[in-house]
NULUM-636080 format. One line per field, with one value per atom (N, C-alpha, C, O): residue in three letters; atom name; x, y, z. Coordinates in steps of 0.1 Angstrom, whole numbers, always signed. Layout:
BEGIN
code = (ALA, ...);
site = (CA, ...);
x = (X, ...);
y = (Y, ...);
z = (Z, ...);
END
This chain:
BEGIN
code = (UNK, UNK, UNK, UNK, UNK, UNK, UNK, UNK, UNK, UNK, UNK, UNK, UNK, UNK, UNK, UNK, UNK, UNK, UNK, UNK, UNK, UNK, UNK, UNK, UNK, UNK, UNK, UNK, UNK, UNK, UNK, UNK, UNK, UNK, UNK, UNK, UNK, UNK, UNK, UNK, UNK, UNK, UNK, UNK, UNK, UNK, UNK, UNK, UNK, UNK, UNK, UNK, UNK, UNK, UNK, UNK, UNK, UNK, UNK, UNK, UNK, UNK, UNK, UNK, UNK, UNK, UNK, UNK, UNK, UNK, UNK, UNK, UNK, UNK, UNK, UNK, UNK, UNK, UNK, UNK, UNK, UNK, UNK, UNK, UNK, UNK, UNK, UNK, UNK, UNK, UNK, UNK, UNK, UNK, UNK, UNK, UNK, UNK, UNK, UNK, UNK, UNK, UNK, UNK, UNK, UNK, UNK, UNK, UNK, UNK, UNK, UNK, UNK, UNK, UNK, UNK, UNK, UNK, UNK, UNK, UNK, UNK, UNK, UNK, UNK, UNK, UNK, UNK, UNK, UNK, UNK, UNK, UNK, UNK, UNK, UNK, UNK, UNK, UNK, UNK, UNK, UNK, UNK, UNK, UNK, UNK, UNK, UNK, UNK, UNK, UNK, UNK, UNK, UNK, UNK, UNK, UNK, UNK, UNK, UNK, UNK, UNK, UNK, UNK, UNK, UNK, UNK, UNK, UNK, UNK, UNK, UNK, UNK, UNK, UNK, UNK, UNK, UNK, UNK, UNK, UNK, UNK, UNK, UNK, UNK, UNK, UNK, UNK, UNK, UNK, UNK, UNK, UNK, UNK, UNK, UNK, UNK, UNK, UNK, UNK, UNK, UNK, UNK, UNK, UNK, UNK, UNK, UNK, UNK, UNK, UNK, UNK, UNK, UNK, UNK, UNK, UNK, UNK, UNK, UNK, UNK, UNK, UNK, UNK, UNK, UNK, UNK, UNK, UNK, UNK, UNK, UNK, UNK, UNK, UNK, UNK, UNK, UNK, UNK, UNK, UNK, UNK, UNK, UNK, UNK, UNK, UNK, UNK, UNK, UNK, UNK, UNK, UNK, UNK, UNK, UNK, UNK, UNK, UNK, UNK, UNK, UNK, UNK, UNK, UNK, UNK, UNK, UNK, UNK, UNK, UNK, UNK, UNK, UNK, UNK, UNK, UNK, UNK, UNK, UNK, UNK, UNK, UNK, UNK, UNK, UNK, UNK, UNK, UNK, UNK, UNK, UNK, UNK, UNK, UNK, UNK, UNK, UNK, UNK, UNK, UNK, UNK, UNK, UNK, UNK, UNK, UNK, UNK, UNK, UNK, UNK, UNK, UNK, UNK, UNK, UNK, UNK, UNK, UNK, UNK, UNK, UNK, UNK, UNK, UNK, UNK, UNK, UNK, UNK, UNK, UNK, UNK, UNK, UNK, UNK, UNK, UNK, UNK, UNK, UNK, UNK, UNK, UNK, UNK, UNK, UNK, UNK, UNK, UNK, UNK, UNK, UNK, UNK, UNK, UNK, UNK, UNK, UNK, UNK, UNK, UNK, UNK, UNK, UNK, UNK, UNK, UNK, UNK, UNK, UNK, UNK, UNK, UNK, UNK, UNK, UNK, UNK, UNK, UNK, UNK, UNK, UNK, UNK, UNK, UNK, UNK, UNK, UNK, UNK, UNK, UNK, UNK, UNK, UNK, UNK, UNK, UNK, UNK, UNK, UNK, UNK, UNK, UNK, UNK, UNK, UNK, UNK, UNK, UNK, UNK, UNK, UNK, UNK, UNK, UNK, UNK, UNK, UNK, UNK, UNK, UNK, UNK, UNK, UNK, UNK, UNK, UNK, UNK, UNK, UNK, UNK, UNK, UNK, UNK, UNK, UNK, UNK, UNK, UNK, UNK, UNK, UNK, UNK, UNK, UNK, UNK, UNK, UNK, UNK, UNK, UNK, UNK, UNK, UNK, UNK, UNK, UNK, UNK, UNK, UNK, UNK, UNK, UNK, UNK, UNK, UNK, UNK, UNK, UNK, UNK, UNK, UNK, UNK, UNK, UNK, UNK, UNK, UNK, UNK, UNK, UNK, UNK, UNK, UNK, UNK, UNK, UNK, UNK, UNK, UNK, UNK, UNK, UNK, UNK, UNK, UNK, UNK, UNK, UNK, UNK, UNK, UNK, UNK, UNK, UNK, UNK, UNK, UNK, UNK, UNK, UNK, UNK, UNK, UNK, UNK, UNK, UNK, UNK, UNK, UNK, UNK, UNK, UNK, UNK, UNK, UNK, UNK, UNK, UNK, UNK, UNK, UNK, UNK, UNK, UNK, UNK, UNK, UNK, UNK, UNK, UNK, UNK, UNK, UNK, UNK, UNK, UNK, UNK, UNK, UNK, UNK, UNK, UNK, UNK, UNK, UNK, UNK, UNK, UNK, UNK, UNK, UNK, UNK, UNK, UNK, UNK, UNK, UNK, UNK, UNK, UNK, UNK, UNK, UNK, UNK, UNK, UNK, UNK, UNK, UNK, UNK, UNK, UNK, UNK, UNK, UNK, UNK, UNK, UNK, UNK, UNK, UNK, UNK, UNK, UNK, UNK, UNK, UNK, UNK, UNK, UNK, UNK, UNK, UNK, UNK, UNK, UNK, UNK, UNK, UNK, UNK, UNK, UNK, UNK, UNK, UNK, UNK, UNK, UNK, UNK, UNK, UNK, UNK, UNK, UNK, UNK, UNK, UNK, UNK, UNK, UNK, UNK, UNK, UNK, UNK, UNK, UNK, UNK, UNK, UNK, UNK, UNK, UNK, UNK, UNK, UNK, UNK, UNK, UNK, UNK, UNK, UNK, UNK, UNK, UNK, UNK, UNK, UNK, UNK, UNK, UNK, UNK, UNK, UNK, UNK, UNK, UNK, UNK, UNK, UNK, UNK, UNK, UNK, UNK, UNK, UNK, UNK, UNK, UNK, UNK, UNK, UNK, UNK, UNK, UNK, UNK, UNK, UNK, UNK, UNK, UNK, UNK, UNK, UNK, UNK, UNK, UNK, UNK, UNK, UNK, UNK, UNK, UNK, UNK, UNK, UNK, UNK, UNK, UNK, UNK, UNK, UNK, UNK, UNK, UNK, UNK, UNK, UNK, UNK, UNK, UNK, UNK, UNK, UNK, UNK, UNK, UNK, UNK, UNK, UNK, UNK, UNK, UNK, UNK, UNK, UNK, UNK, UNK, UNK, UNK, UNK, UNK, UNK, UNK, UNK, UNK, UNK, UNK, UNK, UNK, UNK, UNK, UNK, UNK, UNK, UNK, UNK, UNK, UNK, UNK, UNK, UNK, UNK, UNK, UNK, UNK, UNK, UNK, UNK, UNK, UNK, UNK, UNK, UNK, UNK, UNK, UNK, UNK, UNK, UNK, UNK, UNK, UNK, UNK, UNK, UNK, UNK, UNK, UNK, UNK, UNK, UNK, UNK, UNK, UNK, UNK);
site = (N, CA, C, O, N, CA, C, O, N, CA, C, O, N, CA, C, O, N, CA, C, O, N, CA, C, O, N, CA, C, O, N, CA, C, O, N, CA, C, O, N, CA, C, O, N, CA, C, O, N, CA, C, O, N, CA, C, O, N, CA, C, O, N, CA, C, O, N, CA, C, O, N, CA, C, O, N, CA, C, O, N, CA, C, O, N, CA, C, O, N, CA, C, O, N, CA, C, O, N, CA, C, O, N, CA, C, O, N, CA, C, O, N, CA, C, O, N, CA, C, O, N, CA, C, O, N, CA, C, O, N, CA, C, O, N, CA, C, O, N, CA, C, O, N, CA, C, O, N, CA, C, O, N, CA, C, O, N, CA, C, O, N, CA, C, O, N, CA, C, O, N, CA, C, O, N, CA, C, O, N, CA, C, O, N, CA, C, O, N, CA, C, O, N, CA, C, O, N, CA, C, O, N, CA, C, O, N, CA, C, O, N, CA, C, O, N, CA, C, O, N, CA, C, O, N, CA, C, O, N, CA, C, O, N, CA, C, O, N, CA, C, O, N, CA, C, O, N, CA, C, O, N, CA, C, O, N, CA, C, O, N, CA, C, O, N, CA, C, O, N, CA, C, O, N, CA, C, O, N, CA, C, O, N, CA, C, O, N, CA, C, O, N, CA, C, O, N, CA, C, O, N, CA, C, O, N, CA, C, O, N, CA, C, O, N, CA, C, O, N, CA, C, O, N, CA, C, O, N, CA, C, O, N, CA, C, O, N, CA, C, O, N, CA, C, O, N, CA, C, O, N, CA, C, O, N, CA, C, O, N, CA, C, O, N, CA, C, O, N, CA, C, O, N, CA, C, O, N, CA, C, O, N, CA, C, O, N, CA, C, O, N, CA, C, O, N, CA, C, O, N, CA, C, O, N, CA, C, O, N, CA, C, O, N, CA, C, O, N, CA, C, O, N, CA, C, O, N, CA, C, O, N, CA, C, O, N, CA, C, O, N, CA, C, O, N, CA, C, O, N, CA, C, O, N, CA, C, O, N, CA, C, O, N, CA, C, O, N, CA, C, O, N, CA, C, O, N, CA, C, O, N, CA, C, O, N, CA, C, O, N, CA, C, O, N, CA, C, O, N, CA, C, O, N, CA, C, O, N, CA, C, O, N, CA, C, O, N, CA, C, O, N, CA, C, O, N, CA, C, O, N, CA, C, O, N, CA, C, O, N, CA, C, O, N, CA, C, O, N, CA, C, O, N, CA, C, O, N, CA, C, O, N, CA, C, O, N, CA, C, O, N, CA, C, O, N, CA, C, O, N, CA, C, O, N, CA, C, O, N, CA, C, O, N, CA, C, O, N, CA, C, O, N, CA, C, O, N, CA, C, O, N, CA, C, O, N, CA, C, O, N, CA, C, O, N, CA, C, O, N, CA, C, O, N, CA, C, O, N, CA, C, O, N, CA, C, O, N, CA, C, O, N, CA, C, O, N, CA, C, O, N, CA, C, O, N, CA, C, O, N, CA, C, O, N, CA, C, O, N, CA, C, O, N, CA, C, O, N, CA, C, O, N, CA, C, O, N, CA, C, O, N, CA, C, O, N, CA, C, O, N, CA, C, O, N, CA, C, O, N, CA, C, O, N, CA, C, O, N, CA, C, O, N, CA, C, O, N, CA, C, O, N, CA, C, O, N, CA, C, O, N, CA, C, O, N, CA, C, O, N, CA, C, O, N, CA, C, O, N, CA, C, O, N, CA, C, O, N, CA, C, O, N, CA, C, O, N, CA, C, O, N, CA, C, O, N, CA, C, O, N, CA, C, O, N, CA, C, O, N, CA, C, O, N, CA, C, O, N, CA, C, O, N, CA, C, O, N, CA, C, O, N, CA, C, O, N, CA, C, O, N, CA, C, O, N, CA, C, O, N, CA, C, O, N, CA, C, O, N, CA, C, O, N, CA, C, O, N, CA, C, O, N, CA, C, O, N, CA, C, O, N, CA, C, O, N, CA, C, O, N, CA, C, O);
x = (+233, +230, +233, +225, +246, +250, +239, +236, +234, +225, +212, +206, +208, +196, +197, +187, +210, +214, +214, +210, +217, +219, +204, +201, +196, +183, +175, +167, +177, +172, +176, +168, +188, +193, +187, +184, +186, +179, +165, +161, +158, +143, +143, +134, +152, +152, +153, +147, +162, +168, +155, +149, +147, +138, +125, +117, +124, +113, +114, +105, +129, +132, +128, +123, +132, +129, +114, +110, +105, +92, +88, +81, +91, +88, +91, +82, +103, +107, +99, +96, +96, +87, +73, +67, +67, +54, +54, +45, +66, +67, +68, +63, +75, +77, +64, +61, +56, +42, +33, +25, +34, +26, +30, +22, +42, +47, +41, +35, +42, +38, +23, +19, +15, +2, -1, -10, +6, +4, +7, -1, +17, +22, +11, +7, +5, -5, -17, -25, -20, -33, -31, -39, -18, -17, -20, -27, -14, -13, -28, -33, -35, -50, -56, -67, -53, -60, -57, -65, -44, -39, -46, -49, -49, -56, -71, -77, -76, -91, -92, -103, -81, -83, -81, -81, -78, -76, -91, -99, -92, -103, -99, -92, -101, -97, -108, -119, -105, -115, -111, -101, -124, -122, -127, -138, -115, -119, -129, -128, -139, -151, -148, -150, -143, -140, -130, -129, -123, -112, -113, -116, -112, -111, -97, -95, -90, -77, -77, -79, -76, -76, -64, -60, -59, -49, -49, -53, -44, -43, -30, -24, -26, -14, -15, -21, -8, -6, +3, +15, -2, +7, +4, -6, +14, +12, +0, -7, -2, -14, -26, -35, -28, -40, -39, -28, -50, -52, -54, -64, -43, -45, -50, -44, -62, -68, -65, -63, -66, -61, -66, -70, -66, -72, -63, -55, -63, -56, -70, -77, -73, -85, -81, -91, -70, -66, -57, -45, -63, -59, -62, -73, -53, -56, -50, -39, -57, -53, -54, -63, -46, -47, -49, -40, -62, -64, -68, -76, -62, -63, -64, -54, -77, -78, -89, -100, -83, -93, -88, -77, -100, -94, -92, -86, -97, -94, -82, -77, -75, -61, -54, -53, -49, -40, -27, -20, -22, -9, -9, +1, -21, -22, -26, -26, -30, -35, -26, -16, -26, -18, -26, -38, -21, -26, -16, -8, -17, -9, -16, -28, -10, -19, -8, +3, -15, -5, -14, -26, -9, -16, -8, +4, -15, -11, -11, -21, +3, +2, -2, -5, -3, -9, -25, -31, -30, -44, -45, -56, -34, -37, -45, -45, -53, -60, -64, -71, -59, -60, -71, -71, -78, -89, -80, -84, -69, -61, -52, -41, -53, -49, -33, -23, -31, -17, -8, +4, -15, -9, -7, +3, -16, -15, -4, +4, -3, +8, +21, +31, +21, +36, +39, +51, +27, +30, +35, +44, +30, +34, +46, +53, +49, +61, +74, +84, +73, +86, +93, +87, +108, +116, +115, +116, +113, +111, +97, +96, +89, +77, +75, +84, +65, +64, +71, +72, +75, +81, +74, +81, +60, +55, +61, +60, +66, +71, +83, +86, +89, +100, +95, +100, +86, +81, +67, +61, +60, +46, +36, +24, +44, +33, +39, +50, +30, +33, +27, +16, +36, +34, +34, +42, +25, +24, +23, +15, +30, +30, +30, +39, +21, +20, +32, +34, +36, +45, +41, +45, +31, +25, +13, +12, +2, -10, -13, -13, -17, -18, -33, -39, -37, -49, -47, -40, -54, -52, -67, -76, -66, -78, -91, -101, -91, -105, -104, -115, -91, -92, -78, -76, -71, -60, -47, -48, -36, -24, -15, -10, -12, -6, +10, +11, +19, +31, +34, +31, +38, +39, +53, +60, +58, +67, +60, +53, +63, +57, +67, +77, +66, +76, +70, +58, +78, +75, +88, +97, +88, +100, +114, +125, +110, +121, +127, +136, +120, +124, +114, +102, +119, +110, +112, +123, +103, +103, +92, +82, +96, +85, +77, +83, +64, +56, +44, +40, +38, +27, +13, +13, +3, -9, -21, -25, -27, -38, -50, -52, -58, -70, -82, -81, -92, -104, -110, -106, -119, -126, -139, -141, -149, -163, -169, -168, -174, -181, -195, -200, -203, -218, -220, -219, -223, -225, -214, -204, -215, -205, -197, -190, -199, -192, -185, -189, -175, -167, -161, -160, -155, -149, -136, -137, -125, -113, -112, -112, -110, -107, -94, -90, -87, -73, -71, -75, -66, -62, -47, -45, -38, -25, -18, -24, -6, +3, +15, +23, +18, +33, +41, +36, +54, +63, +68, +77, +63, +69, +82, +86, +91, +106, +111, +122, +103, +110, +111, +120, +102, +103, +108, +106, +113, +117, +108, +111, +96, +86, +83, +81, +84, +82, +95, +95, +107, +120, +118, +110, +125, +123, +113, +115, +103, +93, +88, +82, +91, +88, +74, +65, +70, +57, +49, +38, +56, +48, +51, +62, +40, +42, +47, +42, +55, +61, +51, +52, +40, +30, +20, +15, +17, +7, -3, +1, -16, -27, -34, -39, -33, -39, -51, -50, -60, -74, -77, -79, -78, -80, -93, -96, -101, -112, -112, -109, -114, -114, -128, -132, -135, -149, -146, -141, -149, -145, -157, -167, -156, -166, -161, -152, -167, -161, -162, -157);
y = (-575, -572, -559, -553, -552, -540, -530, -521, -532, -522, -522, -511, -535, -536, -529, -523, -530, -524, -511, -505, -503, -490, -485, -474, -492, -488, -487, -478, -498, -499, -485, -479, -482, -469, -457, -448, -455, -446, -443, -432, -455, -454, -452, -444, -457, -451, -439, -432, -432, -416, -412, -406, -414, -403, -406, -397, -420, -420, -412, -409, -410, -403, -386, -380, -383, -369, -366, -356, -376, -376, -374, -365, -383, -383, -369, -362, -365, -351, -340, -331, -341, -331, -331, -321, -343, -344, -339, -332, -342, -336, -322, -316, -315, -301, -293, -283, -302, -295, -296, -288, -307, -310, -298, -292, -296, -285, -272, -265, -270, -256, -254, -244, -266, -265, -261, -254, -268, -267, -252, -245, -247, -233, -223, -213, -226, -217, -219, -209, -229, -231, -223, -215, -225, -218, -203, -198, -197, -183, -179, -168, -188, -183, -186, -180, -193, -194, -181, -174, -178, -165, -153, -144, -151, -141, -140, -130, -153, -154, -152, -148, -153, -151, -135, -131, -128, -113, -104, -108, -93, -87, -71, -64, -67, -52, -44, -47, -33, -23, -8, -3, -4, +9, +22, +23, +30, +40, +51, +57, +52, +62, +77, +87, +77, +88, +85, +73, +95, +94, +108, +119, +106, +115, +114, +104, +124, +122, +136, +147, +133, +144, +142, +131, +156, +154, +164, +175, +162, +174, +173, +163, +186, +188, +199, +209, +197, +208, +218, +216, +231, +241, +253, +261, +252, +261, +259, +269, +246, +241, +242, +239, +246, +249, +236, +231, +232, +220, +227, +234, +223, +227, +215, +205, +217, +207, +209, +221, +197, +200, +187, +177, +190, +179, +176, +186, +167, +165, +160, +151, +167, +163, +155, +151, +153, +146, +133, +134, +123, +110, +101, +102, +93, +81, +68, +68, +57, +44, +33, +32, +25, +10, +1, -2, -6, -12, -29, -30, -39, -53, -58, -58, -63, -66, -79, -79, -89, -101, -104, -106, -104, -105, -123, -127, -130, -144, -148, -159, -138, -141, -129, -122, -126, -114, -114, -104, -126, -127, -121, -115, -121, -115, -102, -96, -96, -82, -72, -74, -60, -47, -36, -37, -25, -11, +0, +3, +6, +17, +30, +31, +39, +54, +65, +65, +74, +87, +100, +101, +107, +121, +133, +135, +140, +153, +164, +169, +166, +176, +190, +197, +195, +207, +207, +218, +197, +196, +199, +199, +203, +207, +216, +226, +215, +227, +227, +219, +239, +241, +252, +256, +255, +267, +280, +288, +281, +293, +296, +290, +305, +305, +310, +304, +319, +322, +309, +307, +301, +288, +278, +271, +278, +266, +271, +263, +284, +290, +286, +282, +287, +286, +271, +267, +261, +248, +243, +233, +248, +244, +249, +241, +261, +267, +267, +268, +265, +265, +253, +243, +253, +241, +233, +221, +240, +233, +224, +215, +228, +221, +212, +205, +213, +204, +207, +198, +218, +223, +215, +207, +218, +212, +213, +204, +223, +225, +213, +210, +209, +200, +186, +176, +185, +172, +172, +173, +169, +172, +161, +162, +149, +138, +132, +133, +126, +117, +102, +101, +92, +78, +69, +70, +59, +49, +35, +34, +26, +14, +2, +2, -8, -17, -30, -35, -34, -43, -57, -67, -56, -68, -64, -54, -73, -72, -82, -93, -81, -92, -90, -80, -102, -102, -101, -108, -90, -90, -94, -98, -92, -99, -94, -101, -79, -73, -67, -65, -66, -60, -62, -74, -54, -57, -49, -39, -53, -44, -45, -55, -33, -32, -26, -15, -32, -26, -19, -25, -7, +3, +10, +11, +14, +22, +36, +38, +44, +60, +69, +71, +74, +83, +96, +98, +107, +120, +130, +129, +137, +145, +138, +142, +126, +117, +108, +101, +109, +101, +90, +93, +77, +66, +59, +55, +59, +51, +39, +40, +28, +17, +20, +23, +19, +21, +11, +5, +9, +0, +8, +16, +4, +11, +1, -6, +1, -7, -1, +11, -9, -4, -15, -27, -10, -19, -19, -10, -29, -30, -35, -46, -27, -32, -32, -22, -44, -46, -46, -53, -40, -41, -44, -36, -57, -59, -58, -65, -47, -45, -32, -27, -27, -15, -17, -26, -10, -11, +1, +11, +2, +12, +9, +0, +15, +13, +23, +34, +21, +33, +29, +18, +40, +39, +52, +62, +50, +61, +59, +49, +68, +64, +78, +89, +77, +87, +88, +80, +99, +102, +111, +121, +109, +117, +126, +121, +140, +149, +150, +153, +147, +149, +137, +138, +126, +114, +119, +115, +128, +132, +147, +153, +152, +166, +176, +185, +175, +186, +191, +185, +206, +214, +218, +228, +210, +214, +216, +209, +227, +231, +240, +246, +242, +252, +250, +241, +262, +263, +262, +269, +255, +252, +241, +238, +236, +225, +213, +211, +204, +190, +182, +184, +173, +164, +153, +148, +150, +141, +145, +156, +138, +143, +131, +120, +133, +125, +124, +133, +111, +112, +101, +90, +106, +97, +96, +106, +83, +80, +71, +61, +76, +67, +65, +74, +55, +51, +44, +34, +52, +45, +37, +43, +26, +15, +10, +10, +5, -3, -13, -10, -28, -36, -32, -39);
z = (-341, -327, -322, -314, -326, -323, -327, -320, -340, -345, -338, -336, -335, -326, -311, -306, -306, -294, -294, -284, -307, -307, -309, -305, -316, -319, -305, -302, -296, -283, -275, -268, -276, -268, -274, -266, -286, -293, -286, -281, -288, -284, -270, -266, -261, -246, -245, -236, -254, -253, -255, -246, -268, -271, -260, -257, -255, -246, -232, -224, -229, -218, -220, -212, -232, -237, -235, -230, -240, -241, -226, -223, -218, -203, -198, -193, -199, -194, -199, -191, -212, -218, -211, -209, -208, -202, -189, -184, -182, -168, -167, -158, -178, -178, -180, -175, -190, -193, -180, -177, -173, -163, -151, -144, -150, -139, -144, -137, -157, -161, -159, -155, -162, -159, -145, -141, -137, -121, -119, -113, -122, -119, -123, -116, -138, -143, -135, -134, -131, -122, -109, -105, -103, -91, -91, -83, -102, -106, -108, -104, -115, -115, -103, -102, -94, -81, -74, -69, -75, -67, -73, -65, -85, -89, -85, -83, -86, -82, -67, -62, -59, -44, -41, -29, -50, -47, -51, -59, -45, -48, -53, -45, -61, -64, -61, -65, -55, -50, -55, -53, -61, -68, -57, -51, -57, -47, -51, -62, -42, -46, -39, -44, -28, -20, -9, -5, -6, +5, +15, +10, +28, +36, +45, +53, +43, +52, +60, +55, +74, +80, +91, +94, +96, +106, +116, +112, +128, +138, +145, +146, +151, +157, +166, +163, +179, +188, +185, +183, +186, +183, +195, +195, +204, +215, +222, +223, +226, +233, +227, +234, +214, +206, +195, +192, +190, +181, +169, +166, +160, +145, +136, +136, +128, +121, +107, +103, +100, +84, +78, +84, +64, +57, +42, +39, +36, +22, +14, +19, +3, -3, -18, -25, -21, -31, -30, -32, -28, -25, -37, -42, -43, -52, -46, -39, -48, -43, -51, -59, -51, -58, -47, -39, -46, -35, -41, -51, -35, -37, -24, -16, -20, -4, -4, -9, +3, +5, +20, +23, +29, +42, +45, +55, +37, +35, +30, +33, +22, +15, +16, +7, +29, +32, +26, +24, +22, +16, +1, -4, -6, -19, -19, -30, -7, -8, -6, +2, -11, -10, -12, -17, -7, -8, -9, +0, -21, -25, -25, -29, -21, -21, -22, -17, -29, -33, -28, -33, -21, -17, -24, -23, -29, -36, -25, -21, -21, -8, -13, -3, -25, -28, -22, -21, -21, -17, -1, +4, +5, +20, +24, +17, +33, +35, +53, +59, +59, +73, +77, +89, +67, +68, +73, +82, +66, +68, +58, +59, +47, +35, +38, +33, +47, +49, +56, +54, +64, +69, +58, +58, +49, +39, +28, +23, +26, +17, +25, +18, +37, +44, +45, +44, +47, +45, +33, +32, +23, +9, +5, -2, +8, +2, +9, +3, +22, +31, +31, +32, +28, +28, +43, +44, +52, +66, +67, +75, +59, +59, +46, +43, +38, +27, +13, +5, +11, -1, -13, -19, -16, -27, -41, -49, -43, -56, -60, -71, -49, -50, -46, -51, -37, -32, -32, -21, -43, -48, -41, -38, -39, -34, -19, -15, -15, -1, -6, -11, -5, -11, +1, +11, +0, +11, +2, -8, +6, -2, +9, +18, +9, +17, +17, +6, +26, +26, +30, +26, +40, +45, +53, +59, +53, +60, +67, +61, +79, +89, +96, +97, +100, +110, +123, +129, +130, +146, +150, +143, +163, +172, +167, +166, +163, +159, +146, +140, +140, +129, +118, +115, +114, +106, +111, +120, +106, +109, +96, +92, +90, +79, +80, +86, +74, +75, +62, +51, +61, +51, +48, +58, +38, +35, +32, +22, +41, +39, +34, +41, +23, +17, +18, +14, +23, +24, +22, +30, +14, +11, +8, +11, +0, -4, +8, +6, +19, +31, +31, +32, +31, +34, +48, +51, +54, +69, +67, +61, +75, +77, +88, +98, +87, +97, +98, +88, +111, +110, +113, +122, +106, +107, +111, +102, +122, +123, +117, +117, +112, +102, +104, +108, +99, +100, +85, +77, +81, +71, +71, +76, +65, +69, +53, +45, +51, +38, +38, +47, +30, +28, +12, +3, +12, -3, -12, -11, -21, -31, -27, -35, -14, -10, +3, +10, +6, +17, +23, +15, +35, +40, +47, +56, +45, +54, +62, +57, +74, +85, +91, +93, +94, +101, +109, +104, +121, +129, +135, +142, +133, +137, +140, +138, +145, +148, +143, +146, +137, +132, +137, +142, +137, +143, +133, +126, +130, +118, +116, +104, +127, +126, +117, +111, +117, +110, +96, +89, +91, +77, +75, +64, +85, +85, +80, +72, +87, +84, +97, +108, +95, +107, +114, +121, +111, +119, +133, +139, +139, +152, +157, +168, +149, +152, +166, +171, +173, +186, +190, +184, +200, +203, +197, +201, +186, +177, +183, +187, +185, +189, +179, +168, +181, +173, +167, +156, +175, +173, +163, +165, +150, +142, +142, +138, +146, +146, +132, +126, +127, +112, +112, +118, +104, +103, +90, +84, +84, +70, +69, +76, +59, +55, +41, +34, +36, +22, +19, +24, +10, +6, -8, -18, -8, -20, -23, -16, -36, -43, -53, -61, -54, -62, -76, -85);
END
């Protein structure tokens, strides 16, 4: 009887292991299915062209400029914003204000961009939310090794397999130590971004 009792205990032990193994496999399958669905719910967009423009007041006059070199990684689905993210990098050396002397000053002076030491401006999304008419992105913006959290409203228009992201926002240049205490220069920089993308 003792032997049969032990055999019963052994069978029960292995049965419990088998049941546990089946539960583990089931949980793993559920997790994998969830990951697959998460991937399926995201849409990757390839950047075709970018337009980055800015303007700032200097002694009452408006100075306009652009950055011509922007690269971006975009995963965006308006129906699944929790899986969406936008990361962008701007090469500061691509700045152009249609004035060679001013461009040189902006690139080389420590009080401005000092491109040799700080070659890129980086932006990384932390969260993207739906608003009444468009979207609101929370981003980390890094310039001259200074990172600030900013909120940027933007719109997205899709036409078949192509789309356009548009954003207009204002930055305080002093938050990133750009321009220093330059006399007559406004603190506010108006920025306009358009990203033309394709599936």
